[in-house]
mmCIF file of the N, C-alpha and C atoms, coordinates in Angstrom:
data_MODEL
# 
_entry.id   MODEL 
# 
loop_
_atom_site.group_PDB 
_atom_site.id 
_atom_site.type_symbol 
_atom_site.label_atom_id 
_atom_site.label_alt_id 
_atom_site.label_comp_id 
_atom_site.label_asym_id 
_atom_site.label_entity_id 
_atom_site.label_seq_id 
_atom_site.pdbx_PDB_ins_code 
_atom_site.Cartn_x 
_atom_site.Cartn_y 
_atom_site.Cartn_z 
_atom_site.occupancy 
_atom_site.B_iso_or_equiv 
_atom_site.pdbx_formal_charge 
_atom_site.auth_seq_id 
_atom_site.auth_comp_id 
_atom_site.auth_asym_id 
_atom_site.auth_atom_id 
_atom_site.pdbx_PDB_model_num 
ATOM 1   N N  . MET A 1 1  ? 0.790   -1.087 0.090   1.00 0.00 ? 1  MET A N  1 
ATOM 2   C CA . MET A 1 1  ? 0.016   -0.088 -0.106  1.00 0.00 ? 1  MET A CA 1 
ATOM 3   C C  . MET A 1 1  ? 0.804   1.180  -0.156  1.00 0.00 ? 1  MET A C  1 
ATOM 4   N N  . GLY A 1 2  ? 2.083   1.090  0.528   1.00 0.00 ? 2  GLY A N  1 
ATOM 5   C CA . GLY A 1 2  ? 2.905   2.295  0.626   1.00 0.00 ? 2  GLY A CA 1 
ATOM 6   C C  . GLY A 1 2  ? 3.200   2.707  -0.558  1.00 0.00 ? 2  GLY A C  1 
ATOM 7   N N  . ALA A 1 3  ? 3.690   1.871  -1.602  1.00 0.00 ? 3  ALA A N  1 
ATOM 8   C CA . ALA A 1 3  ? 4.010   2.054  -2.923  1.00 0.00 ? 3  ALA A CA 1 
ATOM 9   C C  . ALA A 1 3  ? 2.824   2.921  -3.805  1.00 0.00 ? 3  ALA A C  1 
ATOM 10  N N  . MET A 1 4  ? 1.586   2.399  -3.474  1.00 0.00 ? 4  MET A N  1 
ATOM 11  C CA . MET A 1 4  ? 0.477   2.958  -4.155  1.00 0.00 ? 4  MET A CA 1 
ATOM 12  C C  . MET A 1 4  ? 0.413   4.557  -3.789  1.00 0.00 ? 4  MET A C  1 
ATOM 13  N N  . ARG A 1 5  ? 0.677   4.814  -2.546  1.00 0.00 ? 5  ARG A N  1 
ATOM 14  C CA . ARG A 1 5  ? 0.619   6.270  -1.985  1.00 0.00 ? 5  ARG A CA 1 
ATOM 15  C C  . ARG A 1 5  ? 1.810   7.214  -2.923  1.00 0.00 ? 5  ARG A C  1 
ATOM 16  N N  . THR A 1 6  ? 2.759   6.600  -3.240  1.00 0.00 ? 6  THR A N  1 
ATOM 17  C CA . THR A 1 6  ? 3.846   7.311  -3.938  1.00 0.00 ? 6  THR A CA 1 
ATOM 18  C C  . THR A 1 6  ? 3.352   7.459  -5.703  1.00 0.00 ? 6  THR A C  1 
ATOM 19  N N  . VAL A 1 7  ? 2.934   6.280  -6.174  1.00 0.00 ? 7  VAL A N  1 
ATOM 20  C CA . VAL A 1 7  ? 2.856   6.326  -7.516  1.00 0.00 ? 7  VAL A CA 1 
ATOM 21  C C  . VAL A 1 7  ? 1.427   6.828  -7.889  1.00 0.00 ? 7  VAL A C  1 
ATOM 22  N N  . LEU A 1 8  ? 0.461   6.775  -7.137  1.00 0.00 ? 8  LEU A N  1 
ATOM 23  C CA . LEU A 1 8  ? -0.872  7.555  -7.538  1.00 0.00 ? 8  LEU A CA 1 
ATOM 24  C C  . LEU A 1 8  ? -0.559  9.211  -7.756  1.00 0.00 ? 8  LEU A C  1 
ATOM 25  N N  . PRO A 1 9  ? 0.243   9.763  -6.795  1.00 0.00 ? 9  PRO A N  1 
ATOM 26  C CA . PRO A 1 9  ? 0.240   11.260 -6.985  1.00 0.00 ? 9  PRO A CA 1 
ATOM 27  C C  . PRO A 1 9  ? 1.258   11.452 -8.093  1.00 0.00 ? 9  PRO A C  1 
ATOM 28  N N  . THR A 1 10 ? 2.295   10.882 -8.258  1.00 0.00 ? 10 THR A N  1 
ATOM 29  C CA . THR A 1 10 ? 3.262   10.975 -9.319  1.00 0.00 ? 10 THR A CA 1 
ATOM 30  C C  . THR A 1 10 ? 2.562   10.972 -10.474 1.00 0.00 ? 10 THR A C  1 
ATOM 31  N N  . ALA A 1 11 ? 1.778   9.781  -10.662 1.00 0.00 ? 11 ALA A N  1 
ATOM 32  C CA . ALA A 1 11 ? 0.984   9.455  -12.075 1.00 0.00 ? 11 ALA A CA 1 
ATOM 33  C C  . ALA A 1 11 ? 0.023   10.721 -12.407 1.00 0.00 ? 11 ALA A C  1 
ATOM 34  N N  . LEU A 1 12 ? -0.775  11.207 -11.355 1.00 0.00 ? 12 LEU A N  1 
ATOM 35  C CA . LEU A 1 12 ? -1.496  12.282 -11.500 1.00 0.00 ? 12 LEU A CA 1 
ATOM 36  C C  . LEU A 1 12 ? -0.877  13.517 -12.026 1.00 0.00 ? 12 LEU A C  1 
ATOM 37  N N  . LEU A 1 13 ? 0.288   13.726 -11.333 1.00 0.00 ? 13 LEU A N  1 
ATOM 38  C CA . LEU A 1 13 ? 1.137   14.973 -11.554 1.00 0.00 ? 13 LEU A CA 1 
ATOM 39  C C  . LEU A 1 13 ? 1.500   14.733 -13.186 1.00 0.00 ? 13 LEU A C  1 
ATOM 40  N N  . THR A 1 14 ? 2.127   13.629 -13.536 1.00 0.00 ? 14 THR A N  1 
ATOM 41  C CA . THR A 1 14 ? 2.374   13.331 -14.946 1.00 0.00 ? 14 THR A CA 1 
ATOM 42  C C  . THR A 1 14 ? 1.277   13.711 -15.957 1.00 0.00 ? 14 THR A C  1 
ATOM 43  N N  . VAL A 1 15 ? 0.075   13.324 -15.341 1.00 0.00 ? 15 VAL A N  1 
ATOM 44  C CA . VAL A 1 15 ? -1.025  13.403 -16.515 1.00 0.00 ? 15 VAL A CA 1 
ATOM 45  C C  . VAL A 1 15 ? -1.249  15.029 -16.492 1.00 0.00 ? 15 VAL A C  1 
ATOM 46  N N  . LEU A 1 16 ? -1.337  15.708 -15.466 1.00 0.00 ? 16 LEU A N  1 
ATOM 47  C CA . LEU A 1 16 ? -1.506  17.146 -15.483 1.00 0.00 ? 16 LEU A CA 1 
ATOM 48  C C  . LEU A 1 16 ? -0.502  17.786 -16.304 1.00 0.00 ? 16 LEU A C  1 
ATOM 49  N N  . LEU A 1 17 ? 0.709   17.492 -16.207 1.00 0.00 ? 17 LEU A N  1 
ATOM 50  C CA . LEU A 1 17 ? 1.727   18.320 -16.665 1.00 0.00 ? 17 LEU A CA 1 
ATOM 51  C C  . LEU A 1 17 ? 1.898   17.884 -18.284 1.00 0.00 ? 17 LEU A C  1 
ATOM 52  N N  . THR A 1 18 ? 1.362   16.926 -18.678 1.00 0.00 ? 18 THR A N  1 
ATOM 53  C CA . THR A 1 18 ? 1.354   16.574 -20.091 1.00 0.00 ? 18 THR A CA 1 
ATOM 54  C C  . THR A 1 18 ? 0.097   16.666 -20.679 1.00 0.00 ? 18 THR A C  1 
ATOM 55  N N  . SER A 1 19 ? -0.991  17.072 -20.039 1.00 0.00 ? 19 SER A N  1 
ATOM 56  C CA . SER A 1 19 ? -2.267  17.173 -21.014 1.00 0.00 ? 19 SER A CA 1 
ATOM 57  C C  . SER A 1 19 ? -2.556  18.641 -21.377 1.00 0.00 ? 19 SER A C  1 
ATOM 58  N N  . GLY A 1 20 ? -1.520  19.356 -21.177 1.00 0.00 ? 20 GLY A N  1 
ATOM 59  C CA . GLY A 1 20 ? -1.813  20.843 -21.596 1.00 0.00 ? 20 GLY A CA 1 
ATOM 60  C C  . GLY A 1 20 ? -2.555  21.773 -20.781 1.00 0.00 ? 20 GLY A C  1 
ATOM 61  N N  . VAL A 1 21 ? -2.704  21.164 -19.393 1.00 0.00 ? 21 VAL A N  1 
ATOM 62  C CA . VAL A 1 21 ? -3.489  22.148 -18.388 1.00 0.00 ? 21 VAL A CA 1 
ATOM 63  C C  . VAL A 1 21 ? -2.256  22.901 -17.720 1.00 0.00 ? 21 VAL A C  1 
ATOM 64  N N  . THR A 1 22 ? -2.611  24.286 -17.853 1.00 0.00 ? 22 THR A N  1 
ATOM 65  C CA . THR A 1 22 ? -1.734  25.404 -17.425 1.00 0.00 ? 22 THR A CA 1 
ATOM 66  C C  . THR A 1 22 ? -2.406  26.191 -16.351 1.00 0.00 ? 22 THR A C  1 
ATOM 67  N N  . SER A 1 23 ? -1.565  26.822 -15.696 1.00 0.00 ? 23 SER A N  1 
ATOM 68  C CA . SER A 1 23 ? -1.965  27.851 -14.645 1.00 0.00 ? 23 SER A CA 1 
ATOM 69  C C  . SER A 1 23 ? -2.611  28.900 -15.515 1.00 0.00 ? 23 SER A C  1 
ATOM 70  N N  . ALA A 1 24 ? -3.567  29.596 -14.861 1.00 0.00 ? 24 ALA A N  1 
ATOM 71  C CA . ALA A 1 24 ? -4.275  30.812 -15.579 1.00 0.00 ? 24 ALA A CA 1 
ATOM 72  C C  . ALA A 1 24 ? -3.342  31.981 -15.393 1.00 0.00 ? 24 ALA A C  1 
ATOM 73  N N  . GLN A 1 25 ? -2.791  32.486 -16.756 1.00 0.00 ? 25 GLN A N  1 
ATOM 74  C CA . GLN A 1 25 ? -1.881  33.512 -16.926 1.00 0.00 ? 25 GLN A CA 1 
ATOM 75  C C  . GLN A 1 25 ? -2.944  34.687 -17.178 1.00 0.00 ? 25 GLN A C  1 
ATOM 76  N N  . PRO A 1 26 ? -2.777  35.856 -16.501 1.00 0.00 ? 26 PRO A N  1 
ATOM 77  C CA . PRO A 1 26 ? -3.459  37.007 -16.825 1.00 0.00 ? 26 PRO A CA 1 
ATOM 78  C C  . PRO A 1 26 ? -3.065  37.564 -18.140 1.00 0.00 ? 26 PRO A C  1 
ATOM 79  N N  . THR A 1 27 ? -4.097  37.950 -19.031 1.00 0.00 ? 27 THR A N  1 
ATOM 80  C CA . THR A 1 27 ? -3.512  38.393 -20.087 1.00 0.00 ? 27 THR A CA 1 
ATOM 81  C C  . THR A 1 27 ? -4.215  39.961 -20.266 1.00 0.00 ? 27 THR A C  1 
ATOM 82  N N  . ALA A 1 28 ? -3.440  40.836 -21.074 1.00 0.00 ? 28 ALA A N  1 
ATOM 83  C CA . ALA A 1 28 ? -3.859  42.215 -21.255 1.00 0.00 ? 28 ALA A CA 1 
ATOM 84  C C  . ALA A 1 28 ? -5.284  42.254 -21.904 1.00 0.00 ? 28 ALA A C  1 
ATOM 85  N N  . PRO A 1 29 ? -6.056  42.963 -21.609 1.00 0.00 ? 29 PRO A N  1 
ATOM 86  C CA . PRO A 1 29 ? -7.451  43.162 -22.386 1.00 0.00 ? 29 PRO A CA 1 
ATOM 87  C C  . PRO A 1 29 ? -7.104  43.790 -23.588 1.00 0.00 ? 29 PRO A C  1 
ATOM 88  N N  . THR A 1 30 ? -7.981  43.246 -24.682 1.00 0.00 ? 30 THR A N  1 
ATOM 89  C CA . THR A 1 30 ? -7.997  43.691 -26.173 1.00 0.00 ? 30 THR A CA 1 
ATOM 90  C C  . THR A 1 30 ? -9.320  44.259 -26.461 1.00 0.00 ? 30 THR A C  1 
ATOM 91  N N  . PHE A 1 31 ? -9.287  45.132 -27.404 1.00 0.00 ? 31 PHE A N  1 
ATOM 92  C CA . PHE A 1 31 ? -10.575 45.682 -27.810 1.00 0.00 ? 31 PHE A CA 1 
ATOM 93  C C  . PHE A 1 31 ? -11.711 44.802 -28.304 1.00 0.00 ? 31 PHE A C  1 
ATOM 94  N N  . ASN A 1 32 ? -11.176 43.837 -29.146 1.00 0.00 ? 32 ASN A N  1 
ATOM 95  C CA . ASN A 1 32 ? -11.914 42.949 -29.814 1.00 0.00 ? 32 ASN A CA 1 
ATOM 96  C C  . ASN A 1 32 ? -12.671 41.839 -28.913 1.00 0.00 ? 32 ASN A C  1 
ATOM 97  N N  . ARG A 1 33 ? -11.747 41.401 -27.821 1.00 0.00 ? 33 ARG A N  1 
ATOM 98  C CA . ARG A 1 33 ? -12.444 40.158 -26.973 1.00 0.00 ? 33 ARG A CA 1 
ATOM 99  C C  . ARG A 1 33 ? -12.974 40.804 -25.688 1.00 0.00 ? 33 ARG A C  1 
ATOM 100 N N  . ASP A 1 34 ? -12.464 42.134 -25.282 1.00 0.00 ? 34 ASP A N  1 
ATOM 101 C CA . ASP A 1 34 ? -13.097 42.312 -23.995 1.00 0.00 ? 34 ASP A CA 1 
ATOM 102 C C  . ASP A 1 34 ? -14.003 43.763 -24.014 1.00 0.00 ? 34 ASP A C  1 
ATOM 103 N N  . VAL A 1 35 ? -13.407 44.847 -24.859 1.00 0.00 ? 35 VAL A N  1 
ATOM 104 C CA . VAL A 1 35 ? -14.263 46.099 -24.795 1.00 0.00 ? 35 VAL A CA 1 
ATOM 105 C C  . VAL A 1 35 ? -15.372 46.150 -25.845 1.00 0.00 ? 35 VAL A C  1 
ATOM 106 N N  . ALA A 1 36 ? -15.061 45.744 -26.996 1.00 0.00 ? 36 ALA A N  1 
ATOM 107 C CA . ALA A 1 36 ? -16.227 45.753 -28.131 1.00 0.00 ? 36 ALA A CA 1 
ATOM 108 C C  . ALA A 1 36 ? -17.535 45.056 -27.805 1.00 0.00 ? 36 ALA A C  1 
ATOM 109 N N  . PRO A 1 37 ? -17.513 43.855 -27.118 1.00 0.00 ? 37 PRO A N  1 
ATOM 110 C CA . PRO A 1 37 ? -18.772 43.354 -26.668 1.00 0.00 ? 37 PRO A CA 1 
ATOM 111 C C  . PRO A 1 37 ? -19.567 44.110 -25.647 1.00 0.00 ? 37 PRO A C  1 
ATOM 112 N N  . ILE A 1 38 ? -18.828 44.973 -24.859 1.00 0.00 ? 38 ILE A N  1 
ATOM 113 C CA . ILE A 1 38 ? -19.531 45.770 -23.843 1.00 0.00 ? 38 ILE A CA 1 
ATOM 114 C C  . ILE A 1 38 ? -20.076 46.925 -24.732 1.00 0.00 ? 38 ILE A C  1 
ATOM 115 N N  . PHE A 1 39 ? -19.319 47.565 -25.682 1.00 0.00 ? 39 PHE A N  1 
ATOM 116 C CA . PHE A 1 39 ? -19.759 48.753 -26.363 1.00 0.00 ? 39 PHE A CA 1 
ATOM 117 C C  . PHE A 1 39 ? -21.074 48.258 -27.341 1.00 0.00 ? 39 PHE A C  1 
ATOM 118 N N  . PHE A 1 40 ? -20.812 47.134 -27.941 1.00 0.00 ? 40 PHE A N  1 
ATOM 119 C CA . PHE A 1 40 ? -22.073 46.631 -28.827 1.00 0.00 ? 40 PHE A CA 1 
ATOM 120 C C  . PHE A 1 40 ? -23.342 46.342 -28.001 1.00 0.00 ? 40 PHE A C  1 
ATOM 121 N N  . ALA A 1 41 ? -23.094 45.941 -26.793 1.00 0.00 ? 41 ALA A N  1 
ATOM 122 C CA . ALA A 1 41 ? -24.376 45.729 -25.960 1.00 0.00 ? 41 ALA A CA 1 
ATOM 123 C C  . ALA A 1 41 ? -25.016 47.023 -25.303 1.00 0.00 ? 41 ALA A C  1 
ATOM 124 N N  . ASN A 1 42 ? -24.088 47.930 -25.226 1.00 0.00 ? 42 ASN A N  1 
ATOM 125 C CA . ASN A 1 42 ? -24.760 49.053 -24.375 1.00 0.00 ? 42 ASN A CA 1 
ATOM 126 C C  . ASN A 1 42 ? -24.549 50.517 -25.064 1.00 0.00 ? 42 ASN A C  1 
ATOM 127 N N  . CYS A 1 43 ? -23.557 50.514 -26.155 1.00 0.00 ? 43 CYS A N  1 
ATOM 128 C CA . CYS A 1 43 ? -23.336 51.895 -26.562 1.00 0.00 ? 43 CYS A CA 1 
ATOM 129 C C  . CYS A 1 43 ? -23.594 52.206 -27.939 1.00 0.00 ? 43 CYS A C  1 
ATOM 130 N N  . THR A 1 44 ? -23.370 51.270 -28.984 1.00 0.00 ? 44 THR A N  1 
ATOM 131 C CA . THR A 1 44 ? -23.519 51.518 -30.389 1.00 0.00 ? 44 THR A CA 1 
ATOM 132 C C  . THR A 1 44 ? -24.718 51.650 -30.908 1.00 0.00 ? 44 THR A C  1 
ATOM 133 N N  . THR A 1 45 ? -25.857 51.573 -30.243 1.00 0.00 ? 45 THR A N  1 
ATOM 134 C CA . THR A 1 45 ? -27.192 52.071 -30.631 1.00 0.00 ? 45 THR A CA 1 
ATOM 135 C C  . THR A 1 45 ? -27.039 53.540 -30.961 1.00 0.00 ? 45 THR A C  1 
ATOM 136 N N  . CYS A 1 46 ? -26.568 54.298 -30.139 1.00 0.00 ? 46 CYS A N  1 
ATOM 137 C CA . CYS A 1 46 ? -26.380 55.734 -30.466 1.00 0.00 ? 46 CYS A CA 1 
ATOM 138 C C  . CYS A 1 46 ? -24.988 56.075 -30.889 1.00 0.00 ? 46 CYS A C  1 
ATOM 139 N N  . HIS A 1 47 ? -23.833 55.418 -30.505 1.00 0.00 ? 47 HIS A N  1 
ATOM 140 C CA . HIS A 1 47 ? -22.459 55.871 -30.867 1.00 0.00 ? 47 HIS A CA 1 
ATOM 141 C C  . HIS A 1 47 ? -22.170 55.034 -32.338 1.00 0.00 ? 47 HIS A C  1 
ATOM 142 N N  . ARG A 1 48 ? -22.733 55.548 -33.249 1.00 0.00 ? 48 ARG A N  1 
ATOM 143 C CA . ARG A 1 48 ? -22.573 55.078 -34.759 1.00 0.00 ? 48 ARG A CA 1 
ATOM 144 C C  . ARG A 1 48 ? -22.710 56.349 -35.558 1.00 0.00 ? 48 ARG A C  1 
ATOM 145 N N  . PRO A 1 49 ? -22.276 56.283 -36.674 1.00 0.00 ? 49 PRO A N  1 
ATOM 146 C CA . PRO A 1 49 ? -22.324 57.445 -37.709 1.00 0.00 ? 49 PRO A CA 1 
ATOM 147 C C  . PRO A 1 49 ? -23.786 57.607 -38.077 1.00 0.00 ? 49 PRO A C  1 
ATOM 148 N N  . GLY A 1 50 ? -24.322 58.789 -37.897 1.00 0.00 ? 50 GLY A N  1 
ATOM 149 C CA . GLY A 1 50 ? -25.651 59.139 -38.285 1.00 0.00 ? 50 GLY A CA 1 
ATOM 150 C C  . GLY A 1 50 ? -26.603 59.170 -37.056 1.00 0.00 ? 50 GLY A C  1 
ATOM 151 N N  . GLU A 1 51 ? -26.103 58.778 -35.876 1.00 0.00 ? 51 GLU A N  1 
ATOM 152 C CA . GLU A 1 51 ? -26.828 58.802 -34.718 1.00 0.00 ? 51 GLU A CA 1 
ATOM 153 C C  . GLU A 1 51 ? -26.740 59.957 -33.752 1.00 0.00 ? 51 GLU A C  1 
ATOM 154 N N  . ALA A 1 52 ? -27.472 59.933 -32.784 1.00 0.00 ? 52 ALA A N  1 
ATOM 155 C CA . ALA A 1 52 ? -27.317 61.017 -31.807 1.00 0.00 ? 52 ALA A CA 1 
ATOM 156 C C  . ALA A 1 52 ? -25.983 61.380 -30.958 1.00 0.00 ? 52 ALA A C  1 
ATOM 157 N N  . ALA A 1 53 ? -25.272 60.372 -30.851 1.00 0.00 ? 53 ALA A N  1 
ATOM 158 C CA . ALA A 1 53 ? -23.970 60.524 -30.051 1.00 0.00 ? 53 ALA A CA 1 
ATOM 159 C C  . ALA A 1 53 ? -22.928 61.168 -30.911 1.00 0.00 ? 53 ALA A C  1 
ATOM 160 N N  . PRO A 1 54 ? -22.158 61.888 -30.386 1.00 0.00 ? 54 PRO A N  1 
ATOM 161 C CA . PRO A 1 54 ? -21.051 62.687 -31.080 1.00 0.00 ? 54 PRO A CA 1 
ATOM 162 C C  . PRO A 1 54 ? -19.845 61.757 -31.683 1.00 0.00 ? 54 PRO A C  1 
ATOM 163 N N  . MET A 1 55 ? -19.702 60.508 -31.305 1.00 0.00 ? 55 MET A N  1 
ATOM 164 C CA . MET A 1 55 ? -18.776 59.887 -31.801 1.00 0.00 ? 55 MET A CA 1 
ATOM 165 C C  . MET A 1 55 ? -18.851 58.484 -32.124 1.00 0.00 ? 55 MET A C  1 
ATOM 166 N N  . SER A 1 56 ? -18.420 57.738 -33.040 1.00 0.00 ? 56 SER A N  1 
ATOM 167 C CA . SER A 1 56 ? -18.630 56.278 -33.422 1.00 0.00 ? 56 SER A CA 1 
ATOM 168 C C  . SER A 1 56 ? -17.694 55.532 -32.224 1.00 0.00 ? 56 SER A C  1 
ATOM 169 N N  . LEU A 1 57 ? -18.285 54.288 -31.813 1.00 0.00 ? 57 LEU A N  1 
ATOM 170 C CA . LEU A 1 57 ? -17.470 53.437 -30.959 1.00 0.00 ? 57 LEU A CA 1 
ATOM 171 C C  . LEU A 1 57 ? -17.524 52.026 -31.608 1.00 0.00 ? 57 LEU A C  1 
ATOM 172 N N  . LEU A 1 58 ? -17.689 51.965 -33.003 1.00 0.00 ? 58 LEU A N  1 
ATOM 173 C CA . LEU A 1 58 ? -17.918 50.761 -33.691 1.00 0.00 ? 58 LEU A CA 1 
ATOM 174 C C  . LEU A 1 58 ? -16.406 49.959 -34.024 1.00 0.00 ? 58 LEU A C  1 
ATOM 175 N N  . THR A 1 59 ? -15.412 50.784 -34.019 1.00 0.00 ? 59 THR A N  1 
ATOM 176 C CA . THR A 1 59 ? -14.140 50.072 -34.252 1.00 0.00 ? 59 THR A CA 1 
ATOM 177 C C  . THR A 1 59 ? -13.111 50.516 -33.160 1.00 0.00 ? 59 THR A C  1 
ATOM 178 N N  . TYR A 1 60 ? -12.088 49.859 -32.982 1.00 0.00 ? 60 TYR A N  1 
ATOM 179 C CA . TYR A 1 60 ? -10.768 50.220 -32.150 1.00 0.00 ? 60 TYR A CA 1 
ATOM 180 C C  . TYR A 1 60 ? -10.328 51.689 -32.906 1.00 0.00 ? 60 TYR A C  1 
ATOM 181 N N  . LYS A 1 61 ? -10.198 51.765 -34.179 1.00 0.00 ? 61 LYS A N  1 
ATOM 182 C CA . LYS A 1 61 ? -9.676  53.228 -34.909 1.00 0.00 ? 61 LYS A CA 1 
ATOM 183 C C  . LYS A 1 61 ? -10.583 54.368 -34.310 1.00 0.00 ? 61 LYS A C  1 
ATOM 184 N N  . ASP A 1 62 ? -11.971 54.147 -34.284 1.00 0.00 ? 62 ASP A N  1 
ATOM 185 C CA . ASP A 1 62 ? -12.969 55.062 -34.045 1.00 0.00 ? 62 ASP A CA 1 
ATOM 186 C C  . ASP A 1 62 ? -12.865 55.385 -32.557 1.00 0.00 ? 62 ASP A C  1 
ATOM 187 N N  . THR A 1 63 ? -12.565 54.358 -31.727 1.00 0.00 ? 63 THR A N  1 
ATOM 188 C CA . THR A 1 63 ? -12.694 54.718 -30.315 1.00 0.00 ? 63 THR A CA 1 
ATOM 189 C C  . THR A 1 63 ? -11.433 55.084 -29.558 1.00 0.00 ? 63 THR A C  1 
ATOM 190 N N  . ARG A 1 64 ? -10.215 54.727 -30.150 1.00 0.00 ? 64 ARG A N  1 
ATOM 191 C CA . ARG A 1 64 ? -8.986  55.088 -29.598 1.00 0.00 ? 64 ARG A CA 1 
ATOM 192 C C  . ARG A 1 64 ? -8.843  56.567 -29.247 1.00 0.00 ? 64 ARG A C  1 
ATOM 193 N N  . PRO A 1 65 ? -9.323  57.550 -30.158 1.00 0.00 ? 65 PRO A N  1 
ATOM 194 C CA . PRO A 1 65 ? -8.855  58.925 -29.858 1.00 0.00 ? 65 PRO A CA 1 
ATOM 195 C C  . PRO A 1 65 ? -9.840  59.369 -28.664 1.00 0.00 ? 65 PRO A C  1 
ATOM 196 N N  . TRP A 1 66 ? -10.688 58.690 -28.264 1.00 0.00 ? 66 TRP A N  1 
ATOM 197 C CA . TRP A 1 66 ? -11.720 59.223 -27.081 1.00 0.00 ? 66 TRP A CA 1 
ATOM 198 C C  . TRP A 1 66 ? -11.308 58.444 -25.697 1.00 0.00 ? 66 TRP A C  1 
ATOM 199 N N  . VAL A 1 67 ? -10.314 57.710 -25.505 1.00 0.00 ? 67 VAL A N  1 
ATOM 200 C CA . VAL A 1 67 ? -9.926  57.195 -24.448 1.00 0.00 ? 67 VAL A CA 1 
ATOM 201 C C  . VAL A 1 67 ? -8.624  57.549 -23.890 1.00 0.00 ? 67 VAL A C  1 
# 
């Protein structure tokens, strides 16, 4: 039974290390992944060309001068 206590954790560690499981690394926010969904859900009804708001927030290029 003592050998089993050593083999099982070692086998589990080997599986985790070789299965592509990695620790969560923080990533920098991006416009397309993080900001655009918020703008599209809440802002772009008005913030688009031809609407009431004074500037477009549809693309990164449109938005960048305002942040």
